[in-house]
N, C-alpha and C positions, 0 to 999 in steps of 0.2 A: 632501429634498435629500441627495445622496450626500456622504459625508465627503470632505473635501479631501485630495487626494493630495499627498504630500510628494515633491518632486523634489530630488535632490541631485546635484551635479556632483562626480564623483570627482576627488580631488586628484591632480595629477601629481607624482610624486616623481622626484628626480634623484640620481644618483651623480656625484660630481665629484672632480677631482684639481687641487690648487693647487700652485703653486711657491712655496716660502717664501724669505725673505730669505737664509737660509743655504744655499740650493740644494736643500734636501730637498723631497720630494713628500708632500703631505698628502691623504688620501682621506677623504671624508665623504658624507653624504646630507642632503637638505633637500627641503622642499615648495615653497620659494621661493628659487631660485638667486641672483637679484640681491640680495635682502635678506641672504641668508647670506654672500655674498662681502663685502658692505659691513660686516657684523658682524666678519668675520675681519680685514679691512683696518683696521678701527678698533680692533683689539685686544680685541674683545668676543666673539670666537668661542670655539673650543675651547681647552683649556689649551695644546696644542702651538703653535697659531698665535699665541696671546698671547705665548708665549716667543720664537718665531722669526719672526713676522710673515708675513702672506700678501701675495704680490706680484702673482700673475697666475693667472687661471683657464686651465688647460691642456686640460682634458677635461671633458666633460659627457655623460651618458647618461641618457635618460628611462626610467623604469620605471613599470609600470602601477599599482603600489601600494607602500605602505611596506614590506610584507613582502618583496617582490621586490627592493626597493632595498637593504634590510638584507642580504639574501643576496648580492647582487652586490657590495656594499661589502666584505663579508667575503672574497669570492673575490678581489677586486682587491687587498686588503690582504695576501693571501698571495703575490702576485706578487713577483718580485725587482724591483729598480730597473730593470733592463734590460727586464723584462716590462712594467712600467708605461710605460716610454718607448715601447716598441713599440705598446702599446695607444693611447697618445696620438698617435703618428704615423699609425696606420692607422684609428683610430676617429673618433668625433665630436669636433669642436672645440666651443668655447663656442657655445651655441645649439642644440646637438644635431644639426647637419646633417652628414651624412657627407661626407667630402672626396672 
């Protein structure tokens, strides 16, 4: 009998931007967008969102793997606030669907 094949489903990674209670924008990555937002909203997310609270998911972008998500996150974090707002207006909203 041939050895069993292992099938793995590649995890989908997401880059996201949140609006915080103080009006600031927070950028992060996750493998589970819904779970991560709930963590941020409950004060159990990153240090920044624990301090300033996460209020609303403004942007979400799907990435093929963790490496590409990390690279895209770093790229977005270098944007100015105006650049992030332009990305939010022209890009994908929550759920990753293009407007």
